[in-house]
mmCIF file of the N, C-alpha and C atoms, coordinates in Angstrom:
data_MODEL
# 
_entry.id   MODEL 
# 
loop_
_atom_site.group_PDB 
_atom_site.id 
_atom_site.type_symbol 
_atom_site.label_atom_id 
_atom_site.label_alt_id 
_atom_site.label_comp_id 
_atom_site.label_asym_id 
_atom_site.label_entity_id 
_atom_site.label_seq_id 
_atom_site.pdbx_PDB_ins_code 
_atom_site.Cartn_x 
_atom_site.Cartn_y 
_atom_site.Cartn_z 
_atom_site.occupancy 
_atom_site.B_iso_or_equiv 
_atom_site.pdbx_formal_charge 
_atom_site.auth_seq_id 
_atom_site.auth_comp_id 
_atom_site.auth_asym_id 
_atom_site.auth_atom_id 
_atom_site.pdbx_PDB_model_num 
ATOM 1   N N  . MET A 1 1  ? 97.205  85.156  88.351  1.00 0.00 ? 1  MET A N  1 
ATOM 2   C CA . MET A 1 1  ? 96.920  86.520  87.983  1.00 0.00 ? 1  MET A CA 1 
ATOM 3   C C  . MET A 1 1  ? 98.114  87.615  87.907  1.00 0.00 ? 1  MET A C  1 
ATOM 4   N N  . GLY A 1 2  ? 98.960  87.280  89.067  1.00 0.00 ? 2  GLY A N  1 
ATOM 5   C CA . GLY A 1 2  ? 99.957  88.564  88.833  1.00 0.00 ? 2  GLY A CA 1 
ATOM 6   C C  . GLY A 1 2  ? 101.027 88.169  88.099  1.00 0.00 ? 2  GLY A C  1 
ATOM 7   N N  . LEU A 1 3  ? 101.252 86.812  88.032  1.00 0.00 ? 3  LEU A N  1 
ATOM 8   C CA . LEU A 1 3  ? 102.367 86.219  86.775  1.00 0.00 ? 3  LEU A CA 1 
ATOM 9   C C  . LEU A 1 3  ? 102.056 86.885  85.180  1.00 0.00 ? 3  LEU A C  1 
ATOM 10  N N  . GLU A 1 4  ? 100.872 86.967  84.839  1.00 0.00 ? 4  GLU A N  1 
ATOM 11  C CA . GLU A 1 4  ? 100.673 87.581  83.662  1.00 0.00 ? 4  GLU A CA 1 
ATOM 12  C C  . GLU A 1 4  ? 101.044 88.843  83.361  1.00 0.00 ? 4  GLU A C  1 
ATOM 13  N N  . ALA A 1 5  ? 100.951 89.729  84.345  1.00 0.00 ? 5  ALA A N  1 
ATOM 14  C CA . ALA A 1 5  ? 101.498 91.171  84.503  1.00 0.00 ? 5  ALA A CA 1 
ATOM 15  C C  . ALA A 1 5  ? 102.828 91.163  84.560  1.00 0.00 ? 5  ALA A C  1 
ATOM 16  N N  . LEU A 1 6  ? 103.838 89.884  85.481  1.00 0.00 ? 6  LEU A N  1 
ATOM 17  C CA . LEU A 1 6  ? 105.294 89.705  85.032  1.00 0.00 ? 6  LEU A CA 1 
ATOM 18  C C  . LEU A 1 6  ? 105.927 89.502  83.899  1.00 0.00 ? 6  LEU A C  1 
ATOM 19  N N  . GLN A 1 7  ? 104.594 88.793  83.202  1.00 0.00 ? 7  GLN A N  1 
ATOM 20  C CA . GLN A 1 7  ? 105.565 88.259  81.516  1.00 0.00 ? 7  GLN A CA 1 
ATOM 21  C C  . GLN A 1 7  ? 106.383 89.277  80.851  1.00 0.00 ? 7  GLN A C  1 
ATOM 22  N N  . PRO A 1 8  ? 105.766 90.119  80.635  1.00 0.00 ? 8  PRO A N  1 
ATOM 23  C CA . PRO A 1 8  ? 106.442 91.126  79.726  1.00 0.00 ? 8  PRO A CA 1 
ATOM 24  C C  . PRO A 1 8  ? 107.801 91.735  80.228  1.00 0.00 ? 8  PRO A C  1 
ATOM 25  N N  . ILE A 1 9  ? 107.653 91.770  81.415  1.00 0.00 ? 9  ILE A N  1 
ATOM 26  C CA . ILE A 1 9  ? 109.034 91.903  81.889  1.00 0.00 ? 9  ILE A CA 1 
ATOM 27  C C  . ILE A 1 9  ? 109.790 91.098  82.139  1.00 0.00 ? 9  ILE A C  1 
ATOM 28  N N  . LEU A 1 10 ? 109.816 89.727  82.272  1.00 0.00 ? 10 LEU A N  1 
ATOM 29  C CA . LEU A 1 10 ? 110.615 88.564  82.382  1.00 0.00 ? 10 LEU A CA 1 
ATOM 30  C C  . LEU A 1 10 ? 111.075 88.142  80.745  1.00 0.00 ? 10 LEU A C  1 
ATOM 31  N N  . ASN A 1 11 ? 110.261 88.533  79.684  1.00 0.00 ? 11 ASN A N  1 
ATOM 32  C CA . ASN A 1 11 ? 110.413 88.106  78.602  1.00 0.00 ? 11 ASN A CA 1 
ATOM 33  C C  . ASN A 1 11 ? 111.581 89.129  77.855  1.00 0.00 ? 11 ASN A C  1 
ATOM 34  N N  . TRP A 1 12 ? 111.455 90.309  78.632  1.00 0.00 ? 12 TRP A N  1 
ATOM 35  C CA . TRP A 1 12 ? 112.363 91.297  77.930  1.00 0.00 ? 12 TRP A CA 1 
ATOM 36  C C  . TRP A 1 12 ? 113.944 91.183  78.542  1.00 0.00 ? 12 TRP A C  1 
ATOM 37  N N  . PHE A 1 13 ? 113.697 90.207  79.846  1.00 0.00 ? 13 PHE A N  1 
ATOM 38  C CA . PHE A 1 13 ? 115.181 89.929  80.584  1.00 0.00 ? 13 PHE A CA 1 
ATOM 39  C C  . PHE A 1 13 ? 115.776 88.633  79.546  1.00 0.00 ? 13 PHE A C  1 
ATOM 40  N N  . THR A 1 14 ? 114.662 87.732  79.299  1.00 0.00 ? 14 THR A N  1 
ATOM 41  C CA . THR A 1 14 ? 115.624 86.694  78.445  1.00 0.00 ? 14 THR A CA 1 
ATOM 42  C C  . THR A 1 14 ? 116.018 87.179  77.023  1.00 0.00 ? 14 THR A C  1 
ATOM 43  N N  . ASN A 1 15 ? 115.370 87.973  76.399  1.00 0.00 ? 15 ASN A N  1 
ATOM 44  C CA . ASN A 1 15 ? 115.836 88.766  75.561  1.00 0.00 ? 15 ASN A CA 1 
ATOM 45  C C  . ASN A 1 15 ? 116.771 89.573  75.452  1.00 0.00 ? 15 ASN A C  1 
ATOM 46  N N  . VAL A 1 16 ? 117.049 89.854  76.608  1.00 0.00 ? 16 VAL A N  1 
ATOM 47  C CA . VAL A 1 16 ? 118.366 90.754  76.874  1.00 0.00 ? 16 VAL A CA 1 
ATOM 48  C C  . VAL A 1 16 ? 119.824 89.910  77.090  1.00 0.00 ? 16 VAL A C  1 
ATOM 49  N N  . SER A 1 17 ? 119.424 88.489  77.596  1.00 0.00 ? 17 SER A N  1 
ATOM 50  C CA . SER A 1 17 ? 120.411 87.592  77.772  1.00 0.00 ? 17 SER A CA 1 
ATOM 51  C C  . SER A 1 17 ? 121.173 87.319  76.351  1.00 0.00 ? 17 SER A C  1 
ATOM 52  N N  . SER A 1 18 ? 120.571 87.335  75.258  1.00 0.00 ? 18 SER A N  1 
ATOM 53  C CA . SER A 1 18 ? 120.986 87.072  74.085  1.00 0.00 ? 18 SER A CA 1 
ATOM 54  C C  . SER A 1 18 ? 121.878 88.164  73.350  1.00 0.00 ? 18 SER A C  1 
ATOM 55  N N  . GLY A 1 19 ? 122.122 89.524  74.263  1.00 0.00 ? 19 GLY A N  1 
ATOM 56  C CA . GLY A 1 19 ? 122.624 90.748  73.374  1.00 0.00 ? 19 GLY A CA 1 
ATOM 57  C C  . GLY A 1 19 ? 123.855 90.896  73.722  1.00 0.00 ? 19 GLY A C  1 
ATOM 58  N N  . GLY A 1 20 ? 124.392 92.058  73.492  1.00 0.00 ? 20 GLY A N  1 
ATOM 59  C CA . GLY A 1 20 ? 125.659 92.169  73.687  1.00 0.00 ? 20 GLY A CA 1 
ATOM 60  C C  . GLY A 1 20 ? 126.112 92.844  75.118  1.00 0.00 ? 20 GLY A C  1 
ATOM 61  N N  . ILE A 1 21 ? 127.233 93.592  75.023  1.00 0.00 ? 21 ILE A N  1 
ATOM 62  C CA . ILE A 1 21 ? 127.926 93.868  76.192  1.00 0.00 ? 21 ILE A CA 1 
ATOM 63  C C  . ILE A 1 21 ? 126.977 95.291  76.577  1.00 0.00 ? 21 ILE A C  1 
ATOM 64  N N  . ALA A 1 22 ? 126.051 96.305  75.539  1.00 0.00 ? 22 ALA A N  1 
ATOM 65  C CA . ALA A 1 22 ? 125.313 97.081  75.706  1.00 0.00 ? 22 ALA A CA 1 
ATOM 66  C C  . ALA A 1 22 ? 124.375 96.759  76.277  1.00 0.00 ? 22 ALA A C  1 
ATOM 67  N N  . SER A 1 23 ? 123.955 95.446  76.448  1.00 0.00 ? 23 SER A N  1 
ATOM 68  C CA . SER A 1 23 ? 122.638 95.103  77.130  1.00 0.00 ? 23 SER A CA 1 
ATOM 69  C C  . SER A 1 23 ? 123.096 94.971  78.603  1.00 0.00 ? 23 SER A C  1 
ATOM 70  N N  . TRP A 1 24 ? 124.313 94.391  78.951  1.00 0.00 ? 24 TRP A N  1 
ATOM 71  C CA . TRP A 1 24 ? 124.640 93.898  80.094  1.00 0.00 ? 24 TRP A CA 1 
ATOM 72  C C  . TRP A 1 24 ? 124.938 95.420  80.802  1.00 0.00 ? 24 TRP A C  1 
ATOM 73  N N  . LEU A 1 25 ? 125.475 96.153  80.487  1.00 0.00 ? 25 LEU A N  1 
ATOM 74  C CA . LEU A 1 25 ? 125.636 97.577  80.732  1.00 0.00 ? 25 LEU A CA 1 
ATOM 75  C C  . LEU A 1 25 ? 124.491 98.318  81.170  1.00 0.00 ? 25 LEU A C  1 
ATOM 76  N N  . ALA A 1 26 ? 123.469 98.241  80.425  1.00 0.00 ? 26 ALA A N  1 
ATOM 77  C CA . ALA A 1 26 ? 122.116 98.613  80.361  1.00 0.00 ? 26 ALA A CA 1 
ATOM 78  C C  . ALA A 1 26 ? 121.216 98.229  81.627  1.00 0.00 ? 26 ALA A C  1 
ATOM 79  N N  . ILE A 1 27 ? 121.652 96.819  82.093  1.00 0.00 ? 27 ILE A N  1 
ATOM 80  C CA . ILE A 1 27 ? 120.745 96.183  83.131  1.00 0.00 ? 27 ILE A CA 1 
ATOM 81  C C  . ILE A 1 27 ? 121.585 96.810  84.485  1.00 0.00 ? 27 ILE A C  1 
ATOM 82  N N  . ALA A 1 28 ? 123.070 96.709  84.150  1.00 0.00 ? 28 ALA A N  1 
ATOM 83  C CA . ALA A 1 28 ? 123.516 97.228  85.604  1.00 0.00 ? 28 ALA A CA 1 
ATOM 84  C C  . ALA A 1 28 ? 123.236 98.306  85.725  1.00 0.00 ? 28 ALA A C  1 
ATOM 85  N N  . GLY A 1 29 ? 122.918 99.435  84.854  1.00 0.00 ? 29 GLY A N  1 
ATOM 86  C CA . GLY A 1 29 ? 122.495 100.549 85.184  1.00 0.00 ? 29 GLY A CA 1 
ATOM 87  C C  . GLY A 1 29 ? 121.054 100.954 85.755  1.00 0.00 ? 29 GLY A C  1 
ATOM 88  N N  . ILE A 1 30 ? 120.284 99.742  85.072  1.00 0.00 ? 30 ILE A N  1 
ATOM 89  C CA . ILE A 1 30 ? 119.195 99.610  86.207  1.00 0.00 ? 30 ILE A CA 1 
ATOM 90  C C  . ILE A 1 30 ? 118.914 99.165  87.367  1.00 0.00 ? 30 ILE A C  1 
ATOM 91  N N  . VAL A 1 31 ? 119.846 98.137  87.408  1.00 0.00 ? 31 VAL A N  1 
ATOM 92  C CA . VAL A 1 31 ? 119.968 97.693  88.746  1.00 0.00 ? 31 VAL A CA 1 
ATOM 93  C C  . VAL A 1 31 ? 120.673 98.535  89.925  1.00 0.00 ? 31 VAL A C  1 
ATOM 94  N N  . ILE A 1 32 ? 121.436 99.499  89.341  1.00 0.00 ? 32 ILE A N  1 
ATOM 95  C CA . ILE A 1 32 ? 122.177 100.567 90.486  1.00 0.00 ? 32 ILE A CA 1 
ATOM 96  C C  . ILE A 1 32 ? 121.044 101.667 90.670  1.00 0.00 ? 32 ILE A C  1 
ATOM 97  N N  . ILE A 1 33 ? 120.203 102.086 89.566  1.00 0.00 ? 33 ILE A N  1 
ATOM 98  C CA . ILE A 1 33 ? 118.976 103.077 89.876  1.00 0.00 ? 33 ILE A CA 1 
ATOM 99  C C  . ILE A 1 33 ? 118.246 102.560 90.628  1.00 0.00 ? 33 ILE A C  1 
ATOM 100 N N  . ALA A 1 34 ? 117.787 101.259 90.564  1.00 0.00 ? 34 ALA A N  1 
ATOM 101 C CA . ALA A 1 34 ? 116.733 100.624 91.477  1.00 0.00 ? 34 ALA A CA 1 
ATOM 102 C C  . ALA A 1 34 ? 117.344 100.362 92.809  1.00 0.00 ? 34 ALA A C  1 
ATOM 103 N N  . ALA A 1 35 ? 118.538 100.339 93.125  1.00 0.00 ? 35 ALA A N  1 
ATOM 104 C CA . ALA A 1 35 ? 119.209 100.047 94.295  1.00 0.00 ? 35 ALA A CA 1 
ATOM 105 C C  . ALA A 1 35 ? 119.212 101.340 95.253  1.00 0.00 ? 35 ALA A C  1 
ATOM 106 N N  . VAL A 1 36 ? 119.550 102.399 94.690  1.00 0.00 ? 36 VAL A N  1 
ATOM 107 C CA . VAL A 1 36 ? 119.380 103.854 94.932  1.00 0.00 ? 36 VAL A CA 1 
ATOM 108 C C  . VAL A 1 36 ? 117.734 104.365 95.012  1.00 0.00 ? 36 VAL A C  1 
ATOM 109 N N  . ALA A 1 37 ? 117.102 104.239 94.425  1.00 0.00 ? 37 ALA A N  1 
ATOM 110 C CA . ALA A 1 37 ? 115.976 104.278 94.690  1.00 0.00 ? 37 ALA A CA 1 
ATOM 111 C C  . ALA A 1 37 ? 115.229 103.384 95.823  1.00 0.00 ? 37 ALA A C  1 
ATOM 112 N N  . LEU A 1 38 ? 115.484 102.488 95.748  1.00 0.00 ? 38 LEU A N  1 
ATOM 113 C CA . LEU A 1 38 ? 115.309 101.381 97.170  1.00 0.00 ? 38 LEU A CA 1 
ATOM 114 C C  . LEU A 1 38 ? 115.833 101.866 98.565  1.00 0.00 ? 38 LEU A C  1 
ATOM 115 N N  . GLY A 1 39 ? 116.936 102.360 98.527  1.00 0.00 ? 39 GLY A N  1 
ATOM 116 C CA . GLY A 1 39 ? 117.484 103.035 99.584  1.00 0.00 ? 39 GLY A CA 1 
ATOM 117 C C  . GLY A 1 39 ? 116.824 103.902 100.177 1.00 0.00 ? 39 GLY A C  1 
ATOM 118 N N  . TYR A 1 40 ? 116.662 105.094 98.982  1.00 0.00 ? 40 TYR A N  1 
ATOM 119 C CA . TYR A 1 40 ? 115.848 106.144 99.382  1.00 0.00 ? 40 TYR A CA 1 
ATOM 120 C C  . TYR A 1 40 ? 114.459 105.748 99.915  1.00 0.00 ? 40 TYR A C  1 
ATOM 121 N N  . VAL A 1 41 ? 113.814 104.901 99.600  1.00 0.00 ? 41 VAL A N  1 
ATOM 122 C CA . VAL A 1 41 ? 112.393 104.358 99.914  1.00 0.00 ? 41 VAL A CA 1 
ATOM 123 C C  . VAL A 1 41 ? 112.433 104.014 101.231 1.00 0.00 ? 41 VAL A C  1 
ATOM 124 N N  . VAL A 1 42 ? 113.610 103.178 101.842 1.00 0.00 ? 42 VAL A N  1 
ATOM 125 C CA . VAL A 1 42 ? 113.535 102.663 102.969 1.00 0.00 ? 42 VAL A CA 1 
ATOM 126 C C  . VAL A 1 42 ? 114.016 103.621 103.827 1.00 0.00 ? 42 VAL A C  1 
ATOM 127 N N  . TYR A 1 43 ? 114.696 104.625 103.437 1.00 0.00 ? 43 TYR A N  1 
ATOM 128 C CA . TYR A 1 43 ? 115.118 105.756 104.510 1.00 0.00 ? 43 TYR A CA 1 
ATOM 129 C C  . TYR A 1 43 ? 113.882 106.563 104.712 1.00 0.00 ? 43 TYR A C  1 
ATOM 130 N N  . GLY A 1 44 ? 113.142 107.085 103.650 1.00 0.00 ? 44 GLY A N  1 
ATOM 131 C CA . GLY A 1 44 ? 111.994 107.720 103.853 1.00 0.00 ? 44 GLY A CA 1 
ATOM 132 C C  . GLY A 1 44 ? 110.547 106.612 104.811 1.00 0.00 ? 44 GLY A C  1 
ATOM 133 N N  . LEU A 1 45 ? 110.822 105.330 104.517 1.00 0.00 ? 45 LEU A N  1 
ATOM 134 C CA . LEU A 1 45 ? 109.915 104.879 105.670 1.00 0.00 ? 45 LEU A CA 1 
ATOM 135 C C  . LEU A 1 45 ? 110.388 104.466 106.907 1.00 0.00 ? 45 LEU A C  1 
ATOM 136 N N  . MET A 1 46 ? 111.674 104.374 107.066 1.00 0.00 ? 46 MET A N  1 
ATOM 137 C CA . MET A 1 46 ? 112.387 104.634 108.629 1.00 0.00 ? 46 MET A CA 1 
ATOM 138 C C  . MET A 1 46 ? 111.953 106.004 109.370 1.00 0.00 ? 46 MET A C  1 
ATOM 139 N N  . LYS A 1 47 ? 111.897 107.143 108.322 1.00 0.00 ? 47 LYS A N  1 
ATOM 140 C CA . LYS A 1 47 ? 111.685 108.652 108.779 1.00 0.00 ? 47 LYS A CA 1 
ATOM 141 C C  . LYS A 1 47 ? 110.088 108.766 109.218 1.00 0.00 ? 47 LYS A C  1 
ATOM 142 N N  . PHE A 1 48 ? 109.377 108.156 108.469 1.00 0.00 ? 48 PHE A N  1 
ATOM 143 C CA . PHE A 1 48 ? 108.139 108.195 108.640 1.00 0.00 ? 48 PHE A CA 1 
ATOM 144 C C  . PHE A 1 48 ? 107.747 107.432 109.931 1.00 0.00 ? 48 PHE A C  1 
ATOM 145 N N  . ALA A 1 49 ? 108.222 106.215 109.985 1.00 0.00 ? 49 ALA A N  1 
ATOM 146 C CA . ALA A 1 49 ? 107.778 105.414 111.128 1.00 0.00 ? 49 ALA A CA 1 
ATOM 147 C C  . ALA A 1 49 ? 108.364 106.243 112.489 1.00 0.00 ? 49 ALA A C  1 
ATOM 148 N N  . LYS A 1 50 ? 109.242 106.947 112.485 1.00 0.00 ? 50 LYS A N  1 
ATOM 149 C CA . LYS A 1 50 ? 110.012 107.681 113.482 1.00 0.00 ? 50 LYS A CA 1 
ATOM 150 C C  . LYS A 1 50 ? 108.952 108.876 113.991 1.00 0.00 ? 50 LYS A C  1 
ATOM 151 N N  . LEU A 1 51 ? 108.543 109.815 112.483 1.00 0.00 ? 51 LEU A N  1 
ATOM 152 C CA . LEU A 1 51 ? 107.297 110.519 112.685 1.00 0.00 ? 51 LEU A CA 1 
ATOM 153 C C  . LEU A 1 51 ? 106.273 110.039 113.616 1.00 0.00 ? 51 LEU A C  1 
ATOM 154 N N  . VAL A 1 52 ? 105.558 108.882 112.852 1.00 0.00 ? 52 VAL A N  1 
ATOM 155 C CA . VAL A 1 52 ? 104.675 108.368 113.694 1.00 0.00 ? 52 VAL A CA 1 
ATOM 156 C C  . VAL A 1 52 ? 104.412 107.947 115.225 1.00 0.00 ? 52 VAL A C  1 
ATOM 157 N N  . ILE A 1 53 ? 105.390 107.402 115.646 1.00 0.00 ? 53 ILE A N  1 
ATOM 158 C CA . ILE A 1 53 ? 106.016 106.961 116.932 1.00 0.00 ? 53 ILE A CA 1 
ATOM 159 C C  . ILE A 1 53 ? 105.865 108.124 117.530 1.00 0.00 ? 53 ILE A C  1 
ATOM 160 N N  . ASN A 1 54 ? 106.302 109.414 117.373 1.00 0.00 ? 54 ASN A N  1 
ATOM 161 C CA . ASN A 1 54 ? 106.481 110.444 118.121 1.00 0.00 ? 54 ASN A CA 1 
ATOM 162 C C  . ASN A 1 54 ? 105.173 111.284 118.130 1.00 0.00 ? 54 ASN A C  1 
ATOM 163 N N  . MET A 1 55 ? 104.163 110.966 117.418 1.00 0.00 ? 55 MET A N  1 
ATOM 164 C CA . MET A 1 55 ? 103.005 111.663 117.511 1.00 0.00 ? 55 MET A CA 1 
ATOM 165 C C  . MET A 1 55 ? 102.212 111.660 118.589 1.00 0.00 ? 55 MET A C  1 
ATOM 166 N N  . LYS A 1 56 ? 101.628 112.753 119.024 1.00 0.00 ? 56 LYS A N  1 
ATOM 167 C CA . LYS A 1 56 ? 100.696 112.787 120.010 1.00 0.00 ? 56 LYS A CA 1 
ATOM 168 C C  . LYS A 1 56 ? 99.220  111.989 119.700 1.00 0.00 ? 56 LYS A C  1 
ATOM 169 N N  . VAL A 1 57 ? 98.356  111.624 119.954 1.00 0.00 ? 57 VAL A N  1 
ATOM 170 C CA . VAL A 1 57 ? 96.861  110.901 119.859 1.00 0.00 ? 57 VAL A CA 1 
ATOM 171 C C  . VAL A 1 57 ? 96.717  111.686 118.980 1.00 0.00 ? 57 VAL A C  1 
ATOM 172 N N  . LYS A 1 58 ? 96.339  112.879 119.213 1.00 0.00 ? 58 LYS A N  1 
ATOM 173 C CA . LYS A 1 58 ? 95.406  113.771 118.226 1.00 0.00 ? 58 LYS A CA 1 
ATOM 174 C C  . LYS A 1 58 ? 96.153  113.902 117.186 1.00 0.00 ? 58 LYS A C  1 
ATOM 175 N N  . GLU A 1 59 ? 97.089  114.208 116.679 1.00 0.00 ? 59 GLU A N  1 
ATOM 176 C CA . GLU A 1 59 ? 98.211  114.389 115.507 1.00 0.00 ? 59 GLU A CA 1 
ATOM 177 C C  . GLU A 1 59 ? 97.913  112.964 114.952 1.00 0.00 ? 59 GLU A C  1 
ATOM 178 N N  . PHE A 1 60 ? 97.789  111.660 115.517 1.00 0.00 ? 60 PHE A N  1 
ATOM 179 C CA . PHE A 1 60 ? 97.780  110.372 114.876 1.00 0.00 ? 60 PHE A CA 1 
ATOM 180 C C  . PHE A 1 60 ? 96.260  110.119 114.644 1.00 0.00 ? 60 PHE A C  1 
ATOM 181 N N  . SER A 1 61 ? 95.452  110.420 115.134 1.00 0.00 ? 61 SER A N  1 
ATOM 182 C CA . SER A 1 61 ? 94.189  110.608 114.555 1.00 0.00 ? 61 SER A CA 1 
ATOM 183 C C  . SER A 1 61 ? 93.723  111.553 113.463 1.00 0.00 ? 61 SER A C  1 
ATOM 184 N N  . LEU A 1 62 ? 94.416  112.560 113.328 1.00 0.00 ? 62 LEU A N  1 
ATOM 185 C CA . LEU A 1 62 ? 94.092  113.057 112.133 1.00 0.00 ? 62 LEU A CA 1 
ATOM 186 C C  . LEU A 1 62 ? 94.630  112.629 110.797 1.00 0.00 ? 62 LEU A C  1 
ATOM 187 N N  . LEU A 1 63 ? 95.750  112.011 111.166 1.00 0.00 ? 63 LEU A N  1 
ATOM 188 C CA . LEU A 1 63 ? 96.632  111.017 109.950 1.00 0.00 ? 63 LEU A CA 1 
ATOM 189 C C  . LEU A 1 63 ? 95.810  109.835 109.674 1.00 0.00 ? 63 LEU A C  1 
ATOM 190 N N  . LEU A 1 64 ? 95.023  109.112 110.924 1.00 0.00 ? 64 LEU A N  1 
ATOM 191 C CA . LEU A 1 64 ? 94.171  108.172 109.923 1.00 0.00 ? 64 LEU A CA 1 
ATOM 192 C C  . LEU A 1 64 ? 93.003  108.621 109.461 1.00 0.00 ? 64 LEU A C  1 
ATOM 193 N N  . LEU A 1 65 ? 92.309  110.021 109.780 1.00 0.00 ? 65 LEU A N  1 
ATOM 194 C CA . LEU A 1 65 ? 91.454  110.393 109.166 1.00 0.00 ? 65 LEU A CA 1 
ATOM 195 C C  . LEU A 1 65 ? 91.930  110.857 107.725 1.00 0.00 ? 65 LEU A C  1 
ATOM 196 N N  . ALA A 1 66 ? 93.358  111.567 107.492 1.00 0.00 ? 66 ALA A N  1 
ATOM 197 C CA . ALA A 1 66 ? 93.345  111.837 106.003 1.00 0.00 ? 66 ALA A CA 1 
ATOM 198 C C  . ALA A 1 66 ? 93.641  110.708 105.364 1.00 0.00 ? 66 ALA A C  1 
ATOM 199 N N  . VAL A 1 67 ? 94.210  109.528 105.696 1.00 0.00 ? 67 VAL A N  1 
ATOM 200 C CA . VAL A 1 67 ? 94.555  108.207 105.075 1.00 0.00 ? 67 VAL A CA 1 
ATOM 201 C C  . VAL A 1 67 ? 92.931  107.759 104.991 1.00 0.00 ? 67 VAL A C  1 
ATOM 202 N N  . GLY A 1 68 ? 92.039  107.626 105.539 1.00 0.00 ? 68 GLY A N  1 
ATOM 203 C CA . GLY A 1 68 ? 90.870  107.088 105.207 1.00 0.00 ? 68 GLY A CA 1 
ATOM 204 C C  . GLY A 1 68 ? 90.525  108.295 104.085 1.00 0.00 ? 68 GLY A C  1 
ATOM 205 N N  . ALA A 1 69 ? 90.436  109.129 104.522 1.00 0.00 ? 69 ALA A N  1 
ATOM 206 C CA . ALA A 1 69 ? 89.667  110.058 103.381 1.00 0.00 ? 69 ALA A CA 1 
ATOM 207 C C  . ALA A 1 69 ? 90.680  110.142 102.075 1.00 0.00 ? 69 ALA A C  1 
ATOM 208 N N  . VAL A 1 70 ? 91.702  109.819 101.774 1.00 0.00 ? 70 VAL A N  1 
ATOM 209 C CA . VAL A 1 70 ? 92.825  109.420 100.733 1.00 0.00 ? 70 VAL A CA 1 
ATOM 210 C C  . VAL A 1 70 ? 91.754  107.860 99.902  1.00 0.00 ? 70 VAL A C  1 
ATOM 211 N N  . PHE A 1 71 ? 91.766  107.235 100.769 1.00 0.00 ? 71 PHE A N  1 
ATOM 212 C CA . PHE A 1 71 ? 91.079  105.941 100.289 1.00 0.00 ? 71 PHE A CA 1 
ATOM 213 C C  . PHE A 1 71 ? 89.805  106.188 100.026 1.00 0.00 ? 71 PHE A C  1 
ATOM 214 N N  . VAL A 1 72 ? 88.963  106.863 100.558 1.00 0.00 ? 72 VAL A N  1 
ATOM 215 C CA . VAL A 1 72 ? 87.550  106.991 100.163 1.00 0.00 ? 72 VAL A CA 1 
ATOM 216 C C  . VAL A 1 72 ? 87.664  107.557 98.457  1.00 0.00 ? 72 VAL A C  1 
ATOM 217 N N  . GLY A 1 73 ? 88.529  108.851 98.781  1.00 0.00 ? 73 GLY A N  1 
ATOM 218 C CA . GLY A 1 73 ? 88.522  109.228 97.281  1.00 0.00 ? 73 GLY A CA 1 
ATOM 219 C C  . GLY A 1 73 ? 89.039  108.678 96.258  1.00 0.00 ? 73 GLY A C  1 
ATOM 220 N N  . LEU A 1 74 ? 89.613  107.737 96.546  1.00 0.00 ? 74 LEU A N  1 
ATOM 221 C CA . LEU A 1 74 ? 90.631  106.466 95.764  1.00 0.00 ? 74 LEU A CA 1 
ATOM 222 C C  . LEU A 1 74 ? 89.556  105.580 94.848  1.00 0.00 ? 74 LEU A C  1 
ATOM 223 N N  . ALA A 1 75 ? 88.324  105.286 96.379  1.00 0.00 ? 75 ALA A N  1 
ATOM 224 C CA . ALA A 1 75 ? 87.744  104.354 96.213  1.00 0.00 ? 75 ALA A CA 1 
ATOM 225 C C  . ALA A 1 75 ? 86.570  105.012 95.119  1.00 0.00 ? 75 ALA A C  1 
ATOM 226 N N  . ILE A 1 76 ? 86.201  106.324 94.964  1.00 0.00 ? 76 ILE A N  1 
ATOM 227 C CA . ILE A 1 76 ? 85.053  106.820 94.321  1.00 0.00 ? 76 ILE A CA 1 
ATOM 228 C C  . ILE A 1 76 ? 85.498  107.152 92.864  1.00 0.00 ? 76 ILE A C  1 
ATOM 229 N N  . LEU A 1 77 ? 87.146  107.182 92.729  1.00 0.00 ? 77 LEU A N  1 
ATOM 230 C CA . LEU A 1 77 ? 87.854  107.613 91.383  1.00 0.00 ? 77 LEU A CA 1 
ATOM 231 C C  . LEU A 1 77 ? 87.932  106.334 90.428  1.00 0.00 ? 77 LEU A C  1 
ATOM 232 N N  . LEU A 1 78 ? 88.469  105.437 91.185  1.00 0.00 ? 78 LEU A N  1 
ATOM 233 C CA . LEU A 1 78 ? 88.619  104.135 90.574  1.00 0.00 ? 78 LEU A CA 1 
ATOM 234 C C  . LEU A 1 78 ? 87.005  103.368 90.277  1.00 0.00 ? 78 LEU A C  1 
ATOM 235 N N  . PRO A 1 79 ? 87.003  102.379 88.921  1.00 0.00 ? 79 PRO A N  1 
ATOM 236 C CA . PRO A 1 79 ? 85.911  101.863 88.645  1.00 0.00 ? 79 PRO A CA 1 
ATOM 237 C C  . PRO A 1 79 ? 85.949  100.506 89.704  1.00 0.00 ? 79 PRO A C  1 
# 
């Protein structure tokens, strides 16, 4: 089921391999942007983990309440 979603992306990469230098430079740019975005995501997750670890019990309970409310809201919005 998940492989069908990846099929268009994989087809794009196979079509790029027959392209010229411009295609390879585009792929290099996308990889660099993805690496920077991944770095920011990891940094943000580490700061969030530190924040959660330093929370008091009441603050942590309110965070869980907020996350639960978001999940219920998403369940209502999604069919």
